C-alpha positions as a Markdown table, in Angstrom:
| # | Residue | x | y | z |
|---|---|---|---|---|
| 1 | Unk | -6.0 | 23.7 | -8.2 |
| 2 | Unk | -3.1 | 22.0 | -6.6 |
| 3 | Unk | -0.1 | 20.3 | -8.7 |
| 4 | Unk | -1.3 | 17.3 | -7.1 |
| 5 | Unk | -5.2 | 17.5 | -8.6 |
| 6 | Unk | -3.4 | 18.6 | -12.1 |
| 7 | Unk | -1.6 | 15.0 | -11.9 |
| 8 | Unk | -4.6 | 13.1 | -11.2 |
| 9 | Unk | -6.1 | 14.8 | -13.8 |
| 10 | Unk | -3.6 | 14.1 | -16.2 |
| 11 | Unk | -3.7 | 10.6 | -15.2 |
| 12 | Unk | -7.8 | 10.8 | -15.8 |
| 13 | Unk | -6.5 | 10.9 | -19.5 |
| 14 | Unk | -5.0 | 7.5 | -19.9 |
| 15 | Unk | -8.5 | 5.9 | -19.3 |
| 16 | Unk | -9.5 | 3.3 | -21.6 |
| 17 | Unk | -12.1 | 0.2 | -20.9 |
| 18 | Unk | -9.3 | -2.1 | -20.8 |
| 19 | Unk | -7.4 | 0.0 | -18.1 |
| 20 | Unk | -10.6 | 0.7 | -16.1 |
| 21 | Unk | -11.2 | -3.0 | -15.7 |
| 22 | Unk | -7.6 | -3.7 | -14.9 |
| 23 | Unk | -7.3 | -0.9 | -12.4 |
| 24 | Unk | -10.4 | -1.8 | -10.6 |
| 25 | Unk | -9.1 | -5.4 | -10.3 |
| 26 | Unk | -5.5 | -4.5 | -9.2 |
| 27 | Unk | -6.8 | -2.0 | -6.5 |
| 28 | Unk | -9.8 | -4.8 | -5.2 |
| 29 | Unk | -6.6 | -7.0 | -4.2 |
| 30 | Unk | -6.1 | -4.5 | -1.6 |
| 31 | Unk | -9.6 | -4.2 | -0.3 |
| 32 | Unk | -10.4 | -5.5 | 3.2 |
| 33 | Unk | -6.9 | -6.8 | 3.2 |
| 34 | Unk | -7.5 | -9.5 | 1.0 |
| 35 | Unk | -4.4 | -9.8 | -0.9 |
| 36 | Unk | -2.6 | -8.9 | 2.4 |
| 37 | Unk | -4.2 | -11.6 | 4.4 |
| 38 | Unk | -2.8 | -14.2 | 1.3 |
| 39 | Unk | 0.5 | -12.4 | 1.6 |
| 40 | Unk | 0.6 | -12.7 | 5.7 |
| 41 | Unk | -0.2 | -16.3 | 4.9 |
| 42 | Unk | 2.5 | -16.8 | 2.1 |
| 43 | Unk | 5.2 | -15.0 | 4.7 |
| 44 | Unk | 4.0 | -16.9 | 7.4 |
| 45 | Unk | 4.5 | -20.2 | 5.5 |
| 46 | Unk | 8.3 | -19.6 | 4.6 |
| 47 | Unk | 10.4 | -20.1 | 7.4 |
| 48 | Unk | 12.7 | -17.0 | 6.7 |
| 49 | Unk | 9.8 | -14.6 | 6.4 |
| 50 | Unk | 7.3 | -15.7 | 8.8 |
| 51 | Unk | 8.3 | -13.4 | 11.8 |
| 52 | Unk | 9.5 | -10.5 | 9.9 |
| 53 | Unk | 6.4 | -10.4 | 7.7 |
| 54 | Unk | 4.0 | -10.6 | 10.7 |
| 55 | Unk | 5.7 | -8.0 | 12.8 |
| 56 | Unk | 5.9 | -5.7 | 9.6 |
| 57 | Unk | 2.0 | -5.9 | 8.8 |
| 58 | Unk | 1.4 | -5.2 | 12.2 |
| 59 | Unk | 3.5 | -2.2 | 12.3 |
| 60 | Unk | 1.9 | -1.2 | 9.0 |
| 61 | Unk | -1.5 | -1.6 | 10.4 |
| 62 | Unk | -1.1 | 0.6 | 13.6 |
| 63 | Unk | 1.5 | 3.2 | 11.9 |
| 64 | Unk | -1.1 | 3.6 | 8.7 |
| 65 | Unk | -4.8 | 3.0 | 10.0 |
| 66 | Unk | -4.2 | 3.4 | 13.5 |
| 67 | Unk | -2.1 | 6.6 | 14.0 |
| 68 | Unk | -1.8 | 8.6 | 10.7 |
| 69 | Unk | -5.1 | 8.1 | 9.1 |
| 70 | Unk | -7.1 | 9.5 | 11.7 |
| 71 | Unk | -4.4 | 12.0 | 13.1 |
| 72 | Unk | -3.6 | 13.7 | 9.5 |
| 73 | Unk | -7.7 | 13.4 | 8.4 |
| 74 | Unk | -6.9 | 14.4 | 4.9 |
| 75 | Unk | -10.1 | 14.6 | 2.4 |
| 76 | Unk | -9.8 | 12.5 | -0.5 |
| 77 | Unk | -9.4 | 14.2 | -4.2 |
| 78 | Unk | -12.6 | 12.4 | -5.3 |
| 79 | Unk | -14.4 | 14.6 | -2.3 |
| 80 | Unk | -12.7 | 17.8 | -3.5 |
| 81 | Unk | -13.3 | 17.0 | -7.4 |
| 82 | Unk | -17.0 | 15.5 | -7.4 |
| 83 | Unk | -16.9 | 15.9 | -11.1 |
| 84 | Unk | -14.9 | 12.5 | -11.6 |
| 85 | Unk | -17.2 | 9.7 | -11.7 |
| 86 | Unk | -15.5 | 6.8 | -9.8 |
| 87 | Unk | -15.3 | 3.5 | -10.8 |
| 88 | Unk | -15.0 | 2.0 | -7.4 |
| 89 | Unk | -17.0 | 2.5 | -4.3 |
| 90 | Unk | -15.9 | 5.7 | -2.7 |
| 91 | Unk | -13.5 | 4.6 | 0.6 |
| 92 | Unk | -14.8 | 5.5 | 4.0 |
| 93 | Unk | -11.7 | 6.3 | 5.6 |
| 94 | Unk | -9.2 | 9.4 | 5.0 |
| 95 | Unk | -6.7 | 9.6 | 2.3 |
| 96 | Unk | -3.4 | 9.8 | 3.8 |
| 97 | Unk | -1.2 | 7.6 | 3.7 |
| 98 | Unk | -2.8 | 5.3 | 1.1 |
| 99 | Unk | -3.4 | 1.9 | 3.1 |
| 100 | Unk | -3.7 | -0.2 | -0.1 |
| 101 | Unk | 0.0 | 1.1 | -1.2 |
| 102 | Unk | 1.4 | 0.6 | 2.5 |
| 103 | Unk | 0.4 | -2.9 | 3.0 |
| 104 | Unk | 1.6 | -3.8 | -0.8 |
| 105 | Unk | 5.2 | -2.1 | 0.0 |
| 106 | Unk | 5.2 | -3.5 | 3.5 |
| 107 | Unk | 5.0 | -7.1 | 2.0 |
| 108 | Unk | 7.4 | -6.1 | -0.6 |
| 109 | Unk | 10.0 | -5.0 | 1.4 |
| 110 | Unk | 9.5 | -7.8 | 4.0 |
| 111 | Unk | 10.4 | -10.2 | 1.3 |
| 112 | Unk | 13.2 | -7.9 | 0.2 |
| 113 | Unk | 14.8 | -7.7 | 3.7 |
| 114 | Unk | 14.7 | -11.2 | 4.3 |
| 115 | Unk | 16.6 | -12.0 | 1.3 |
| 116 | Unk | 13.5 | -13.9 | -0.7 |
| 117 | Unk | 14.7 | -13.5 | -4.1 |
| 118 | Unk | 12.0 | -15.4 | -5.8 |
| 119 | Unk | 9.1 | -13.5 | -4.6 |
| 120 | Unk | 10.2 | -9.9 | -3.6 |
| 121 | Unk | 10.6 | -8.8 | -7.1 |
| 122 | Unk | 6.7 | -9.9 | -8.5 |
| 123 | Unk | 5.7 | -8.7 | -5.0 |
| 124 | Unk | 7.1 | -5.1 | -6.0 |
| 125 | Unk | 5.5 | -5.1 | -9.3 |
| 126 | Unk | 2.2 | -5.8 | -7.6 |
| 127 | Unk | 2.7 | -3.0 | -5.0 |
| 128 | Unk | 3.5 | -0.5 | -7.6 |
| 129 | Unk | 0.6 | -1.6 | -9.9 |
| 130 | Unk | -1.8 | -1.0 | -6.6 |
| 131 | Unk | -0.3 | 2.3 | -6.0 |
| 132 | Unk | -0.7 | 3.4 | -9.5 |
| 133 | Unk | -4.6 | 2.0 | -9.2 |
| 134 | Unk | -5.0 | 4.5 | -6.4 |
| 135 | Unk | -4.2 | 7.2 | -8.3 |
| 136 | Unk | -5.9 | 6.0 | -11.6 |
| 137 | Unk | -9.0 | 5.5 | -9.4 |
| 138 | Unk | -8.8 | 9.2 | -8.2 |
| 139 | Unk | -8.8 | 7.9 | -4.6 |
| 140 | Unk | -5.5 | 9.2 | -3.8 |
| 141 | Unk | -3.3 | 12.1 | -3.9 |
| 142 | Unk | 0.2 | 11.3 | -5.2 |
| 143 | Unk | 1.6 | 12.3 | -2.0 |
| 144 | Unk | -0.9 | 9.8 | -0.4 |
| 145 | Unk | 0.9 | 7.2 | -2.5 |
| 146 | Unk | 4.3 | 8.2 | -1.5 |
| 147 | Unk | 3.4 | 8.4 | 2.1 |
| 148 | Unk | 2.1 | 4.7 | 1.6 |
| 149 | Unk | 5.3 | 3.5 | 0.2 |
| 150 | Unk | 7.3 | 5.3 | 2.8 |
| 151 | Unk | 5.0 | 3.4 | 5.7 |
| 152 | Unk | 5.4 | 0.2 | 3.8 |
| 153 | Unk | 9.2 | 0.2 | 3.6 |
| 154 | Unk | 9.7 | 1.8 | 6.8 |
| 155 | Unk | 7.3 | -0.9 | 8.2 |
| 156 | Unk | 9.1 | -3.8 | 6.3 |
| 157 | Unk | 12.6 | -2.6 | 7.7 |
| 158 | Unk | 11.4 | -2.1 | 11.2 |
| 159 | Unk | 9.5 | -5.7 | 11.3 |
| 160 | Unk | 13.3 | -7.1 | 9.7 |
| 161 | Unk | 15.1 | -5.0 | 12.1 |
| 162 | Unk | 13.0 | -6.1 | 15.5 |
| 163 | Unk | 13.1 | -9.7 | 14.5 |
| 164 | Unk | 17.1 | -9.5 | 13.9 |
| 165 | Unk | 17.6 | -7.8 | 17.1 |
| 166 | Unk | 15.2 | -10.2 | 19.1 |
| 167 | Unk | 16.8 | -13.4 | 17.3 |
| 168 | Unk | 20.3 | -12.3 | 17.5 |
| 169 | Unk | 20.9 | -10.6 | 20.8 |
| 170 | Unk | 24.3 | -9.2 | 21.3 |
| 171 | Unk | 25.8 | -9.7 | 24.9 |
């Protein structure tokens, strides 16, 4: 058994009825992009984050769902170890990187890089909770979540960088 499955199995020992409900709720925030549509709306409403947020979320969607998931085509841990009873419906796409995690960290990173001091910290807490929920629910490997964090931070930084370059062109 791989070290990643051992980590996931260790996390399974944390299950309680309260945590089960909490983790299902937290992970549902990322389903079908619901929380990220809300995050995009918030980013669009704040003039300082408007452009960066939109560009960052677009970069995340292209990188994560358009390129990496289909190219890597990693099977989910719940398919490798079907003895685990899933608390949520099995996701239909591939495992790497975690799209929920990537979108969460993209939003938090966009807020951080645009220096939105009052929002980036709660967004980061939510992003960490969503990332952990994907492990707790046995639908992603730890490296899927780490990959999602990397894609998210990269997308947030790239969105910020692109907007800064286009808004402040050098002579």
